[in-house]
VMD Tcl script that draws the C-alpha trace (Angstrom):
set ca {
  {119.87 114.14 116.91}
  {119.34 110.37 116.00}
  {116.87 110.12 118.88}
  {114.93 113.14 117.61}
  {114.89 111.56 114.14}
  {113.56 108.39 115.56}
  {110.75 110.20 117.44}
  {109.74 112.17 114.31}
  {109.60 109.02 112.24}
  {107.42 107.37 114.88}
  {105.03 110.31 114.76}
  {104.71 110.14 111.07}
  {104.28 106.39 110.80}
  {101.78 106.00 113.66}
  {99.24 107.92 111.65}
  {99.47 105.65 108.52}
  {96.78 103.22 107.64}
  {97.21 99.53 108.50}
  {98.74 98.30 105.28}
  {101.15 101.26 104.94}
  {102.07 101.06 108.64}
  {102.61 97.32 108.49}
  {104.89 97.48 105.37}
  {106.69 100.77 104.98}
  {105.94 102.25 108.41}
  {107.51 99.34 110.36}
  {110.58 99.40 108.23}
  {111.00 103.25 108.71}
  {110.60 102.91 112.50}
  {112.98 99.96 112.87}
  {115.56 101.63 110.73}
  {115.34 104.97 112.62}
  {115.57 103.24 115.93}
  {118.55 101.25 114.67}
  {120.52 104.44 114.09}
  {120.41 105.65 117.61}
  {120.84 102.16 119.05}
  {124.06 101.60 117.11}
  {125.39 104.93 118.18}
  {124.69 104.12 121.79}
  {126.17 100.65 121.50}
  {129.24 102.00 119.88}
  {129.65 104.61 122.49}
  {129.64 101.88 125.13}
  {132.42 99.97 123.49}
  {135.94 100.12 124.89}
  {138.07 99.77 121.72}
  {138.10 102.45 119.12}
  {137.64 99.92 116.23}
  {134.48 98.62 117.90}
  {133.12 102.21 118.29}
  {133.93 102.88 114.67}
  {132.26 99.76 113.46}
  {128.96 100.70 115.20}
  {129.22 104.21 113.63}
  {129.36 102.46 110.27}
  {126.31 100.40 111.17}
  {124.47 103.56 112.17}
  {125.46 105.33 108.91}
  {124.21 102.30 106.92}
  {120.85 102.36 108.84}
  {120.63 106.11 108.11}
  {120.94 105.60 104.40}
  {118.49 102.69 104.51}
  {116.06 104.94 106.43}
  {116.53 107.71 103.81}
  {115.55 105.20 101.13}
  {112.37 104.19 103.07}
  {111.48 107.86 103.59}
  {111.78 108.62 99.88}
  {109.64 105.57 99.10}
  {106.97 106.84 101.53}
  {107.05 110.33 99.89}
  {106.83 108.86 96.37}
  {103.89 106.63 97.46}
  {102.13 109.72 98.99}
  {102.01 108.09 102.47}
  {103.56 111.15 104.27}
  {103.39 114.78 103.41}
  {103.92 116.87 106.54}
  {106.98 117.50 108.67}
  {109.30 116.39 105.87}
  {111.41 119.47 106.14}
  {112.44 118.75 109.73}
  {113.30 115.15 108.92}
  {115.20 116.10 105.77}
  {117.32 118.59 107.71}
  {118.33 115.80 110.19}
  {119.08 113.38 107.42}
  {121.41 115.87 105.75}
  {123.32 116.80 108.99}
  {123.51 113.40 110.73}
  {125.80 111.65 108.17}
  {128.33 114.45 108.47}
  {128.36 114.07 112.25}
  {128.69 110.28 112.01}
  {131.67 110.69 109.64}
  {133.35 113.01 112.03}
}
mol new
graphics top color blue
foreach p $ca { graphics top sphere $p radius 0.5 }
foreach p [lrange $ca 0 end-1] q [lrange $ca 1 end] { graphics top cylinder $p $q radius 0.2 }
display resetview
């Protein structure tokens, strides 16, 4: 699910103009990539506390990404496919907390 979110964010940001892509777009892509990377790194850890720590990192990145997404919407940078991304952003924190 995090990988899917990352791909969807990439597809939105790649279409932005230079300034928007260089400022907001880069942040959105890096944050979305960080979610799945932290999940993967935590999964590869041996001790439970290490795995848990990386889930916390992933959750923090998710909320940071949500903030960037809302900024992009308020600034009229993105308009389409928001429903798909919003659905993932609502479900993924619940899965990370589980």
